[in-house]
C-alpha positions as CSV (number, residue, x, y, z in Angstrom):
1,M,67.5,7.1,-14.9
2,S,68.6,5.1,-12.1
3,E,66.9,2.1,-10.7
4,E,66.1,3.9,-7.6
5,N,64.2,6.5,-9.7
6,A,62.4,3.9,-11.6
7,T,61.2,2.1,-8.7
8,L,60.1,5.3,-6.9
9,A,58.3,6.3,-10.2
10,V,56.7,3.0,-10.3
11,V,55.6,3.2,-6.7
12,V,54.2,6.6,-7.2
13,A,52.2,5.2,-10.1
14,R,50.5,2.6,-8.3
15,L,49.8,4.7,-5.4
16,D,47.9,7.1,-8.0
17,D,46.2,3.9,-9.2
18,L,45.0,3.1,-5.5
19,R,44.1,6.6,-4.7
20,A,41.9,6.6,-7.9
21,D,40.6,3.2,-6.9
22,M,39.8,4.3,-3.5
23,Q,38.0,7.3,-5.0
24,S,35.6,5.6,-7.2
25,M,35.0,2.6,-4.6
26,R,33.9,6.0,-1.9
27,A,31.8,7.3,-4.7
28,E,30.2,3.9,-5.3
29,V,29.6,3.3,-1.7
30,R,28.0,7.0,-1.4
31,K,25.7,6.2,-4.3
32,S,24.5,2.9,-3.1
33,S,24.0,4.2,0.7
34,E,21.7,6.9,-0.4
35,N,19.0,4.3,-1.5
36,A,19.6,2.4,1.8
37,V,16.8,2.8,4.5
38,S,17.8,2.5,8.3
39,R,16.4,-0.5,10.1
40,G,14.5,2.0,12.3
41,E,12.8,3.8,9.6
42,W,12.1,0.2,8.1
43,G,10.4,-0.8,11.2
44,Q,8.6,2.2,11.6
45,R,7.4,2.1,8.0
46,N,6.2,-1.7,9.0
47,Q,4.4,-0.5,12.3
48,H,2.4,2.3,10.2
49,V,1.5,0.0,7.6
50,D,0.2,-2.7,10.1
51,T,-1.6,-0.2,11.8
52,R,-3.2,1.1,8.7
53,L,-4.3,-2.6,7.8
54,N,-6.0,-3.2,11.4
55,S,-8.0,0.2,11.4
56,L,-9.0,-0.8,7.6
57,G,-10.2,-4.2,9.2
58,R,-12.2,-2.6,11.7
59,E,-13.5,-0.2,9.2
60,V,-14.7,-3.2,6.9
61,G,-16.3,-5.0,9.8
62,D,-18.2,-1.9,10.8
63,L,-19.3,-1.3,7.3
64,R,-20.8,-5.0,7.3
65,K,-22.4,-4.5,10.4
66,D,-23.9,-1.5,9.2
67,I,-25.4,-3.0,5.9
68,D,-26.7,-5.9,7.8
69,S,-28.5,-3.7,10.2
70,R,-30.0,-1.6,7.6
71,R,-31.3,-4.8,5.6
72,A,-34.8,-5.2,5.8
73,P,-36.2,-8.3,7.2
74,W,-38.1,-10.7,4.8
75,W,-41.4,-10.2,6.2
76,S,-41.2,-6.2,5.5
77,V,-40.5,-7.0,1.8
78,W,-43.5,-9.4,1.3
79,A,-45.7,-6.6,3.5
80,I,-44.8,-4.0,0.9
81,V,-45.5,-6.3,-2.2
82,I,-48.9,-7.4,-0.7
83,S,-49.9,-3.7,0.2
84,A,-49.0,-2.8,-3.6
85,G,-51.3,-5.6,-4.7
86,G,-53.9,-4.5,-2.6
87,F,-53.5,-0.9,-3.8
88,C,-53.7,-1.8,-7.5
89,W,-56.9,-4.2,-6.9
90,A,-58.4,-1.4,-5.3
91,V,-57.7,0.9,-8.0
92,F,-58.0,-1.4,-11.0
93,G,-60.1,-3.9,-9.7
94,P,-63.4,-2.1,-10.3
95,I,-62.4,-1.4,-13.9
96,I,-61.5,-5.2,-14.7
97,T,-64.8,-6.6,-13.2
98,K,-67.1,-4.6,-14.8
């Protein structure tokens, strides 16, 4: 085997190794890019989440206003207690005073 053939064989072997390395790098890049999200898609997701959080905040505020509006004033609670006491006295008063 001449020196020229040996050199050519070494070059061919190194090129084969280089091709194999390039193929493995391409496969690795493809695999890693499958999980990547584009910047536009990421921004769209963030905007959607922000919109949902804002609407949730408004919804919580509306619920608090609704609860506050449904809450009975203090005097109505006392009016019910006094009227219940009066009813009980009207029913059980004559029995107790006998």
